[in-house]
All heavy atoms as an XYZ file, in Angstrom:
675
protein
N     -34.028    -42.555   -155.666
C     -35.030    -43.587   -155.538
C     -35.172    -43.933   -154.057
O     -34.199    -44.150   -153.350
C     -34.622    -44.802   -156.344
C     -35.577    -45.939   -156.261
S     -34.992    -47.298   -157.279
C     -36.480    -47.691   -158.098
N     -36.401    -44.019   -153.588
C     -36.671    -44.340   -152.193
C     -36.800    -45.837   -151.995
O     -37.269    -46.547   -152.875
C     -37.968    -43.676   -151.743
C     -37.872    -42.171   -151.709
C     -39.145    -41.537   -151.212
O     -39.850    -42.165   -150.404
O     -39.419    -40.416   -151.634
N     -36.382    -46.284   -150.827
C     -36.513    -47.684   -150.469
C     -37.820    -47.866   -149.705
O     -38.105    -47.132   -148.766
C     -35.336    -48.133   -149.587
O     -34.129    -47.903   -150.294
C     -35.464    -49.593   -149.227
N     -38.591    -48.855   -150.092
C     -39.835    -49.164   -149.408
C     -39.608    -50.373   -148.516
O     -39.120    -51.401   -148.964
C     -40.972    -49.458   -150.420
C     -42.235    -49.866   -149.696
C     -41.210    -48.257   -151.308
N     -39.952    -50.222   -147.243
C     -39.799    -51.316   -146.291
C     -41.189    -51.771   -145.888
O     -41.984    -50.990   -145.383
C     -39.016    -50.870   -145.033
C     -38.948    -51.992   -144.025
C     -37.631    -50.395   -145.417
N     -41.486    -53.017   -146.170
C     -42.783    -53.555   -145.774
C     -42.722    -53.997   -144.321
O     -41.746    -54.591   -143.883
C     -43.153    -54.749   -146.656
C     -43.500    -54.351   -148.066
C     -44.061    -55.515   -148.848
O     -44.765    -56.355   -148.265
O     -43.769    -55.580   -150.047
N     -43.783    -53.688   -143.605
C     -43.850    -54.067   -142.196
C     -45.133    -54.832   -141.943
O     -46.146    -54.611   -142.600
C     -43.802    -52.827   -141.316
N     -45.072    -55.738   -140.996
C     -46.249    -56.502   -140.599
C     -46.428    -56.353   -139.099
O     -45.810    -57.050   -138.315
C     -46.093    -57.968   -140.981
C     -47.342    -58.788   -140.729
O     -48.319    -58.231   -140.163
O     -47.359    -59.967   -141.092
N     -47.271    -55.407   -138.714
C     -47.468    -55.144   -137.288
C     -48.448    -56.114   -136.639
O     -48.697    -56.041   -135.447
C     -47.952    -53.708   -137.081
O     -49.204    -53.526   -137.705
N     -48.993    -57.021   -137.416
C     -49.974    -57.975   -136.882
C     -49.386    -59.341   -136.547
O     -50.121    -60.270   -136.255
C     -51.129    -58.135   -137.876
C     -51.868    -56.832   -138.164
C     -52.413    -56.170   -136.895
O     -52.965    -56.866   -136.035
O     -52.258    -54.941   -136.778
N     -48.082    -59.466   -136.587
C     -47.432    -60.738   -136.260
C     -47.740    -61.092   -134.801
O     -47.628    -60.257   -133.917
C     -45.910    -60.653   -136.440
C     -45.551    -60.352   -137.892
C     -45.232    -61.946   -135.983
C     -44.090    -59.992   -138.082
N     -48.128    -62.331   -134.573
C     -48.412    -62.805   -133.215
C     -47.485    -63.980   -132.907
O     -47.169    -64.789   -133.772
C     -49.857    -63.295   -133.106
C     -50.881    -62.260   -133.418
C     -51.438    -61.689   -132.139
N     -52.553    -60.815   -132.423
C     -52.501    -59.512   -132.292
N     -51.403    -58.930   -131.884
N     -53.543    -58.768   -132.549
N     -47.089    -64.035   -131.641
C     -46.300    -65.169   -131.199
C     -47.215    -66.352   -130.926
O     -48.393    -66.192   -130.614
C     -45.551    -64.823   -129.912
C     -44.499    -63.790   -130.102
C     -43.690    -63.624   -131.191
C     -44.113    -62.781   -129.183
N     -42.837    -62.578   -130.991
C     -43.070    -62.045   -129.757
C     -44.541    -62.429   -127.902
C     -42.449    -60.980   -129.118
C     -43.921    -61.370   -127.267
C     -42.896    -60.651   -127.861
N     -46.662    -67.548   -131.027
C     -47.433    -68.763   -130.721
C     -47.908    -68.724   -129.270
O     -49.055    -69.042   -128.970
C     -46.566    -69.993   -130.979
C     -47.250    -71.288   -130.701
C     -46.334    -72.464   -130.963
C     -47.004    -73.745   -130.524
N     -46.086    -74.876   -130.578
N     -47.012    -68.338   -128.358
C     -47.337    -68.231   -126.935
C     -47.050    -66.809   -126.471
O     -45.939    -66.311   -126.686
C     -46.500    -69.212   -126.114
C     -46.804    -70.658   -126.487
O     -47.985    -71.021   -126.492
O     -45.835    -71.399   -126.758
N     -47.997    -66.144   -125.831
C     -47.750    -64.791   -125.348
C     -46.743    -64.783   -124.195
O     -46.458    -65.825   -123.599
C     -49.127    -64.327   -124.863
C     -49.841    -65.580   -124.514
C     -49.324    -66.627   -125.462
N     -46.225    -63.604   -123.907
C     -45.317    -63.397   -122.782
C     -46.058    -62.501   -121.789
O     -46.716    -61.541   -122.181
C     -44.007    -62.722   -123.243
C     -43.099    -62.435   -122.057
C     -43.296    -63.582   -124.272
N     -45.951    -62.821   -120.517
C     -46.608    -62.022   -119.484
C     -45.560    -61.260   -118.688
O     -44.576    -61.847   -118.234
C     -47.437    -62.919   -118.559
C     -48.615    -63.525   -119.260
C     -48.514    -64.763   -119.874
C     -49.819    -62.851   -119.317
C     -49.604    -65.328   -120.532
C     -50.914    -63.404   -119.974
C     -50.804    -64.639   -120.576
N     -45.785    -59.950   -118.559
C     -44.871    -59.084   -117.814
C     -45.663    -58.222   -116.837
O     -46.882    -58.081   -116.958
C     -44.046    -58.177   -118.757
C     -43.108    -58.982   -119.627
C     -44.943    -57.301   -119.609
N     -44.950    -57.672   -115.881
C     -45.541    -56.719   -114.922
C     -44.716    -55.434   -114.996
O     -43.637    -55.355   -114.441
C     -45.502    -57.283   -113.504
C     -46.415    -58.457   -113.304
C     -46.355    -58.954   -111.851
N     -47.080    -60.199   -111.709
C     -48.380    -60.305   -111.428
N     -49.094    -59.217   -111.256
N     -48.968    -61.481   -111.323
N     -45.241    -54.454   -115.737
C     -44.572    -53.157   -115.853
C     -45.593    -52.057   -115.597
O     -46.795    -52.297   -115.620
C     -43.909    -52.965   -117.237
C     -44.892    -53.196   -118.384
C     -42.702    -53.842   -117.397
C     -44.321    -52.961   -119.763
N     -45.109    -50.882   -115.347
C     -46.024    -49.767   -115.113
C     -46.726    -49.896   -113.780
O     -46.118    -49.779   -112.729
N     -48.007    -50.220   -113.826
C     -48.817    -50.294   -112.605
C     -48.654    -51.609   -111.851
O     -49.270    -51.796   -110.809
C     -50.293    -50.046   -112.926
C     -50.836    -51.036   -113.939
O     -50.233    -52.071   -114.194
N     -51.968    -50.716   -114.527
N     -47.876    -52.521   -112.355
C     -47.608    -53.783   -111.667
C     -48.581    -54.899   -111.965
O     -48.397    -56.025   -111.512
N     -49.630    -54.601   -112.742
C     -50.575    -55.652   -113.115
C     -49.975    -56.534   -114.199
O     -49.188    -56.079   -115.032
C     -51.897    -55.063   -113.610
C     -52.678    -54.375   -112.534
C     -52.818    -52.995   -112.536
C     -53.264    -55.101   -111.514
C     -53.531    -52.357   -111.544
C     -53.976    -54.481   -110.516
C     -54.116    -53.102   -110.529
N     -50.371    -57.767   -114.214
C     -49.886    -58.719   -115.208
C     -50.441    -58.335   -116.580
O     -51.643    -58.159   -116.748
C     -50.349    -60.120   -114.822
C     -49.744    -61.207   -115.642
C     -50.117    -62.547   -115.051
N     -49.382    -63.594   -115.679
C     -49.929    -64.725   -116.099
N     -51.199    -64.956   -115.894
N     -49.183    -65.638   -116.672
N     -49.533    -58.189   -117.548
C     -49.913    -57.792   -118.900
C     -49.498    -58.872   -119.888
O     -48.414    -59.431   -119.793
C     -49.233    -56.484   -119.287
C     -49.611    -55.331   -118.391
C     -48.864    -54.061   -118.754
O     -48.529    -53.875   -119.942
O     -48.612    -53.268   -117.842
N     -50.352    -59.084   -120.856
C     -50.117    -60.077   -121.903
C     -49.524    -59.364   -123.121
O     -50.125    -58.437   -123.645
C     -51.460    -60.715   -122.252
C     -51.409    -61.751   -123.308
C     -52.850    -62.214   -123.603
N     -52.843    -63.274   -124.557
C     -53.225    -64.505   -124.299
N     -53.677    -64.818   -123.100
N     -53.166    -65.433   -125.217
N     -48.380    -59.834   -123.567
C     -47.725    -59.293   -124.758
C     -47.754    -60.392   -125.809
O     -47.177    -61.457   -125.609
C     -46.277    -58.845   -124.444
C     -45.608    -58.294   -125.684
C     -46.267    -57.816   -123.316
N     -48.438    -60.125   -126.914
C     -48.716    -61.181   -127.888
C     -47.848    -61.176   -129.137
O     -47.948    -62.088   -129.950
C     -50.182    -61.128   -128.283
C     -51.088    -61.444   -127.113
C     -52.525    -61.673   -127.533
O     -52.810    -61.730   -128.738
O     -53.352    -61.807   -126.632
N     -47.030    -60.150   -129.310
C     -46.211    -60.118   -130.510
C     -45.159    -59.040   -130.460
O     -45.084    -58.259   -129.505
N     -44.332    -58.973   -131.502
C     -43.224    -58.036   -131.509
C     -43.645    -56.568   -131.468
O     -42.960    -55.743   -130.878
C     -42.462    -58.348   -132.792
C     -43.167    -59.438   -133.468
C     -44.307    -59.878   -132.644
N     -44.784    -56.217   -132.066
C     -45.219    -54.818   -132.043
C     -45.536    -54.388   -130.611
O     -45.071    -53.338   -130.157
C     -46.434    -54.609   -132.933
C     -46.891    -53.163   -132.921
C     -48.130    -52.948   -133.751
C     -48.542    -51.484   -133.650
N     -49.934    -51.279   -133.826
N     -46.318    -55.169   -129.900
C     -46.658    -54.845   -128.512
C     -45.405    -54.859   -127.631
O     -45.258    -54.021   -126.736
C     -47.695    -55.823   -127.977
N     -44.509    -55.782   -127.893
C     -43.271    -55.852   -127.119
C     -42.429    -54.604   -127.350
O     -41.922    -53.997   -126.394
C     -42.473    -57.102   -127.502
N     -42.300    -54.179   -128.605
C     -41.513    -52.998   -128.921
C     -42.127    -51.752   -128.283
O     -41.409    -50.904   -127.740
C     -41.402    -52.834   -130.438
C     -40.473    -51.734   -130.939
C     -39.050    -51.937   -130.422
C     -40.490    -51.688   -132.461
N     -43.435    -51.645   -128.305
C     -44.101    -50.507   -127.664
C     -43.828    -50.496   -126.156
O     -43.568    -49.440   -125.574
C     -45.602    -50.546   -127.936
C     -45.942    -50.195   -129.373
C     -47.408    -50.380   -129.711
O     -48.202    -50.818   -128.856
O     -47.762    -50.082   -130.863
N     -43.877    -51.653   -125.531
C     -43.572    -51.743   -124.101
C     -42.129    -51.354   -123.819
O     -41.844    -50.615   -122.869
C     -43.823    -53.159   -123.580
O     -45.186    -53.470   -123.629
N     -41.228    -51.858   -124.636
C     -39.812    -51.560   -124.446
C     -39.519    -50.062   -124.601
O     -38.798    -49.481   -123.798
C     -38.965    -52.352   -125.454
C     -38.863    -53.849   -125.204
C     -38.421    -54.581   -126.458
C     -37.920    -54.143   -124.049
N     -40.094    -49.445   -125.589
C     -39.805    -48.040   -125.870
C     -40.483    -47.096   -124.876
O     -39.868    -46.139   -124.402
C     -40.225    -47.678   -127.311
C     -39.306    -48.388   -128.313
C     -40.192    -46.164   -127.527
C     -39.752    -48.266   -129.753
N     -41.728    -47.384   -124.546
C     -42.515    -46.416   -123.783
C     -42.664    -46.710   -122.295
O     -42.973    -45.799   -121.531
C     -43.912    -46.279   -124.399
C     -43.877    -45.802   -125.811
N     -43.460    -44.536   -126.157
C     -44.192    -46.431   -126.970
C     -43.525    -44.401   -127.473
N     -43.959    -45.534   -127.984
N     -42.462    -47.955   -121.874
C     -42.824    -48.289   -120.501
C     -41.787    -49.100   -119.744
O     -42.010    -49.449   -118.601
C     -44.156    -49.050   -120.521
C     -45.237    -48.243   -121.223
C     -46.569    -48.941   -121.313
N     -47.069    -49.216   -119.996
C     -47.437    -50.428   -119.582
N     -47.394    -51.445   -120.380
N     -47.887    -50.607   -118.369
N     -40.684    -49.420   -120.367
C     -39.705    -50.327   -119.762
C     -39.019    -49.660   -118.582
O     -38.600    -48.505   -118.660
C     -38.694    -50.766   -120.807
C     -38.171    -52.134   -120.559
C     -36.908    -52.481   -120.195
C     -38.900    -53.351   -120.647
N     -36.800    -53.846   -120.058
C     -38.024    -54.401   -120.334
C     -40.215    -53.670   -120.958
C     -38.407    -55.741   -120.313
C     -40.603    -54.984   -120.952
C     -39.711    -56.010   -120.631
N     -38.864    -50.378   -117.466
C     -38.309    -49.768   -116.256
C     -36.807    -49.475   -116.319
O     -36.331    -48.568   -115.650
C     -38.614    -50.792   -115.164
C     -38.737    -52.088   -115.880
C     -39.296    -51.758   -117.227
N     -36.073    -50.220   -117.101
C     -34.625    -50.017   -117.161
C     -34.138    -50.239   -118.583
O     -34.373    -51.299   -119.160
C     -33.913    -50.983   -116.216
O     -32.529    -50.854   -116.362
N     -33.453    -49.251   -119.108
C     -32.983    -49.339   -120.481
C     -31.462    -49.485   -120.544
O     -30.858    -49.244   -121.573
C     -33.439    -48.102   -121.258
C     -34.941    -47.978   -121.268
C     -35.417    -46.690   -121.909
O     -34.632    -45.844   -122.293
N     -36.714    -46.549   -122.022
N     -30.866    -49.904   -119.439
C     -29.412    -49.980   -119.367
C     -28.842    -51.355   -119.691
O     -27.660    -51.471   -119.994
C     -28.941    -49.543   -117.968
C     -29.350    -48.124   -117.565
C     -28.929    -47.851   -116.127
C     -28.753    -47.104   -118.509
N     -29.651    -52.399   -119.593
C     -29.148    -53.746   -119.840
C     -28.957    -53.999   -121.343
O     -29.730    -53.517   -122.157
C     -30.109    -54.812   -119.302
C     -30.219    -54.856   -117.821
C     -31.443    -54.105   -117.330
O     -32.162    -53.500   -118.091
N     -31.673    -54.141   -116.037
N     -27.958    -54.792   -121.682
C     -27.765    -55.133   -123.096
C     -28.945    -55.931   -123.659
O     -29.230    -55.857   -124.856
C     -26.472    -55.953   -123.106
C     -26.234    -56.359   -121.693
C     -26.927    -55.374   -120.821
N     -29.650    -56.656   -122.804
C     -30.814    -57.430   -123.250
C     -31.925    -56.508   -123.770
O     -32.664    -56.877   -124.680
C     -31.364    -58.293   -122.114
C     -30.427    -59.384   -121.644
C     -29.461    -58.949   -120.547
O     -29.388    -57.740   -120.225
O     -28.773    -59.832   -120.023
N     -32.030    -55.313   -123.179
C     -33.023    -54.339   -123.611
C     -32.765    -53.929   -125.068
O     -33.669    -53.967   -125.905
C     -32.988    -53.111   -122.689
C     -33.761    -51.934   -123.227
C     -35.136    -51.856   -123.067
C     -33.118    -50.900   -123.885
C     -35.856    -50.785   -123.563
C     -33.823    -49.821   -124.383
C     -35.192    -49.762   -124.219
O     -35.895    -48.705   -124.727
N     -31.538    -53.553   -125.359
C     -31.186    -53.127   -126.719
C     -31.371    -54.259   -127.719
O     -31.888    -54.051   -128.823
C     -29.748    -52.614   -126.748
N     -30.975    -55.456   -127.332
C     -31.128    -56.607   -128.226
C     -32.601    -56.886   -128.509
O     -32.981    -57.153   -129.661
C     -30.465    -57.835   -127.618
N     -33.442    -56.805   -127.487
C     -34.872    -57.062   -127.675
C     -35.498    -56.021   -128.593
O     -36.321    -56.362   -129.457
C     -35.590    -57.082   -126.321
N     -35.119    -54.754   -128.433
C     -35.640    -53.708   -129.320
C     -35.282    -54.006   -130.775
O     -36.132    -53.928   -131.655
C     -35.090    -52.340   -128.931
C     -35.858    -51.672   -127.842
C     -35.407    -50.269   -127.505
C     -34.714    -49.503   -128.567
N     -34.321    -48.150   -128.189
N     -34.037    -54.373   -131.008
C     -33.593    -54.682   -132.383
C     -34.322    -55.889   -132.949
O     -34.786    -55.861   -134.093
C     -32.087    -54.931   -132.400
S     -31.112    -53.450   -132.157
N     -34.432    -56.957   -132.152
C     -35.067    -58.186   -132.646
C     -36.554    -57.969   -132.938
O     -37.080    -58.489   -133.914
C     -34.901    -59.327   -131.643
C     -33.490    -59.713   -131.318
C     -32.715    -60.203   -132.545
N     -31.327    -60.433   -132.199
C     -30.333    -59.601   -132.507
N     -30.569    -58.497   -133.152
N     -29.095    -59.878   -132.176
N     -37.232    -57.205   -132.087
C     -38.657    -56.946   -132.310
C     -38.856    -56.092   -133.562
O     -39.744    -56.373   -134.375
C     -39.284    -56.278   -131.087
S     -39.451    -57.387   -129.680
N     -38.030    -55.060   -133.730
C     -38.121    -54.227   -134.930
C     -37.831    -55.058   -136.176
O     -38.526    -54.930   -137.192
C     -37.163    -53.050   -134.823
N     -36.823    -55.907   -136.102
C     -36.500    -56.782   -137.236
C     -37.673    -57.690   -137.597
O     -37.966    -57.905   -138.772
C     -35.279    -57.641   -136.932
C     -33.971    -56.871   -137.013
O     -33.975    -55.721   -137.497
O     -32.944    -57.431   -136.576
N     -38.330    -58.241   -136.598
C     -39.463    -59.137   -136.854
C     -40.610    -58.375   -137.516
O     -41.270    -58.897   -138.424
C     -39.941    -59.781   -135.555
N     -40.837    -57.146   -137.103
C     -41.927    -56.348   -137.673
C     -41.669    -56.042   -139.141
O     -42.592    -56.086   -139.954
C     -42.122    -55.050   -136.861
C     -42.658    -55.387   -135.464
C     -43.072    -54.092   -137.575
C     -42.612    -54.238   -134.486
N     -40.419    -55.757   -139.494
C     -40.127    -55.445   -140.899
C     -39.667    -56.677   -141.679
O     -39.121    -56.568   -142.766
C     -39.103    -54.301   -141.032
C     -37.775    -54.644   -140.376
C     -39.672    -53.011   -140.506
C     -36.678    -53.634   -140.640
N     -39.917    -57.838   -141.092
C     -39.690    -59.137   -141.744
C     -38.233    -59.435   -142.067
O     -37.935    -60.146   -143.013
C     -40.526    -59.247   -143.008
C     -41.992    -59.164   -142.761
C     -42.746    -59.285   -144.019
N     -44.171    -59.171   -143.777
C     -45.068    -59.171   -144.716
N     -44.704    -59.299   -145.968
N     -46.338    -59.053   -144.427
N     -37.337    -58.890   -141.263
C     -35.921    -59.213   -141.440
C     -35.441    -60.215   -140.413
O     -34.295    -60.618   -140.422
C     -35.054    -57.949   -141.347
C     -35.164    -57.069   -142.535
N     -34.615    -57.371   -143.749
C     -35.797    -55.884   -142.689
C     -34.896    -56.421   -144.609
N     -35.607    -55.498   -143.994
N     -36.324    -60.579   -139.499
C     -35.938    -61.510   -138.451
C     -37.105    -62.380   -138.038
O     -38.248    -62.160   -138.428
N     -36.812    -63.350   -137.237
C     -37.798    -64.313   -136.770
C     -38.614    -63.737   -135.613
O     -38.060    -63.155   -134.673
C     -37.070    -65.572   -136.308
O     -37.866    -66.341   -135.446
N     -39.919    -63.928   -135.648
C     -40.794    -63.491   -134.559
C     -40.466    -64.259   -133.278
O     -40.474    -63.688   -132.187
C     -42.258    -63.667   -134.940
N     -40.171    -65.533   -133.400
C     -39.847    -66.322   -132.212
C     -38.485    -65.930   -131.630
O     -38.288    -65.966   -130.423
C     -39.907    -67.817   -132.511
C     -41.329    -68.330   -132.708
C     -42.265    -68.028   -131.530
O     -41.882    -68.267   -130.363
O     -43.377    -67.535   -131.771
N     -37.556    -65.530   -132.472
C     -36.269    -65.024   -131.993
C     -36.502    -63.720   -131.229
O     -35.893    -63.482   -130.185
C     -35.318    -64.825   -133.168
C     -33.896    -64.534   -132.782
C     -33.252    -65.258   -131.796
C     -33.196    -63.531   -133.421
C     -31.938    -64.984   -131.444
C     -31.884    -63.249   -133.073
C     -31.257    -63.975   -132.087
N     -37.407    -62.886   -131.730
C     -37.771    -61.642   -131.037
C     -38.415    -61.958   -129.689
O     -38.150    -61.285   -128.693
C     -38.722    -60.816   -131.900
N     -39.238    -62.995   -129.651
C     -39.892    -63.388   -128.400
C     -38.854    -63.795   -127.356
O     -38.922    -63.394   -126.201
C     -40.872    -64.536   -128.658
C     -41.611    -64.996   -127.422
C     -42.575    -66.147   -127.760
N     -43.290    -66.559   -126.581
C     -42.818    -67.428   -125.686
N     -41.627    -67.991   -125.843
N     -43.539    -67.741   -124.621
N     -37.884    -64.601   -127.773
C     -36.829    -65.031   -126.837
C     -36.032    -63.832   -126.328
O     -35.703    -63.748   -125.142
C     -35.909    -66.053   -127.500
C     -36.555    -67.427   -127.651
C     -35.541    -68.502   -128.027
N     -34.847    -68.242   -129.283
C     -35.274    -68.636   -130.474
N     -36.401    -69.301   -130.591
N     -34.569    -68.379   -131.555
N     -35.731    -62.884   -127.212
C     -34.988    -61.690   -126.802
C     -35.820    -60.849   -125.841
O     -35.286    -60.293   -124.865
C     -34.603    -60.862   -128.032
N     -37.126    -60.767   -126.077
C     -38.005    -60.016   -125.176
C     -38.053    -60.671   -123.796
O     -37.999    -59.985   -122.772
C     -39.412    -59.909   -125.785
C     -40.357    -59.103   -124.950
C     -40.205    -57.733   -124.805
C     -41.416    -59.714   -124.308
C     -41.084    -56.981   -124.035
C     -42.308    -58.982   -123.528
C     -42.130    -57.608   -123.391
N     -38.121    -61.983   -123.771
C     -38.120    -62.702   -122.490
C     -36.815    -62.451   -121.748
O     -36.816    -62.198   -120.538
C     -38.362    -64.214   -122.702
C     -39.815    -64.450   -123.146
C     -38.033    -65.009   -121.441
C     -40.098    -65.875   -123.603
N     -35.689    -62.494   -122.453
C     -34.400    -62.227   -121.810
C     -34.349    -60.813   -121.236
O     -33.827    -60.600   -120.138
C     -33.254    -62.444   -122.814
C     -33.041    -63.904   -123.165
C     -32.036    -64.114   -124.270
O     -31.375    -63.129   -124.693
O     -31.898    -65.262   -124.735
N     -34.916    -59.846   -121.956
C     -34.951    -58.465   -121.454
C     -35.861    -58.373   -120.223
O     -35.541    -57.660   -119.270
C     -35.440    -57.521   -122.543
N     -36.971    -59.108   -120.249
C     -37.897    -59.096   -119.104
C     -37.257    -59.723   -117.866
O     -37.424    -59.233   -116.760
C     -39.190    -59.818   -119.473
N     -36.505    -60.777   -118.067
C     -35.790    -61.412   -116.953
C     -34.753    -60.441   -116.380
O     -34.665    -60.249   -115.174
C     -35.137    -62.748   -117.388
C     -34.175    -63.255   -116.331
C     -36.215    -63.789   -117.690
N     -33.985    -59.797   -117.264
C     -32.951    -58.863   -116.809
C     -33.555    -57.673   -116.056
O     -32.970    -57.194   -115.086
C     -32.135    -58.370   -118.011
N     -34.747    -57.224   -116.495
C     -35.405    -56.089   -115.835
C     -36.273    -56.518   -114.664
O     -36.888    -55.684   -114.008
C     -36.252    -55.328   -116.864
N     -36.353    -57.828   -114.426
C     -37.149    -58.402   -113.333
C     -38.635    -58.049   -113.439
O     -39.286    -57.706   -112.455
C     -36.591    -57.965   -111.983
C     -35.163    -58.440   -111.777
C     -34.607    -58.012   -110.468
C     -33.178    -58.555   -110.401
N     -32.356    -57.911   -109.450
N     -39.159    -58.167   -114.674
C     -40.584    -57.897   -114.881
C     -41.330    -59.088   -115.486
O     -42.536    -59.009   -115.753
C     -40.805    -56.642   -115.772
C     -40.269    -55.401   -115.094
C     -40.206    -56.820   -117.153
N     -40.631    -60.197   -115.722
C     -41.278    -61.382   -116.273
C     -42.258    -61.938   -115.251
O     -41.934    -62.092   -114.082
C     -40.257    -62.451   -116.653
C     -40.806    -63.656   -117.410
C     -41.317    -63.249   -118.784
C     -39.735    -64.721   -117.550
N     -43.473    -62.214   -115.693
C     -44.508    -62.699   -114.772
C     -44.778    -64.164   -115.023
O     -44.780    -64.662   -116.085
C     -45.771    -61.894   -114.986
O     -46.795    -62.350   -114.150
């Protein structure tokens, strides 16, 4: 028997987070899906423990196992550690 995991990729945070990654322009991140995509594909440093925690929290929020706001706080901590918070 297969396990079905429901995901909600449309979750939005109450307040967006602004980061400067890639080309250095200020980018608006509005929810865990966009944050996870940034972390996986564009993050400048994947060595900090905050990076791993943010990836887990964002994935958890998308599959409804965790709080979206908890994911937001973890993403902010990862952005601070990577020095990309705008």
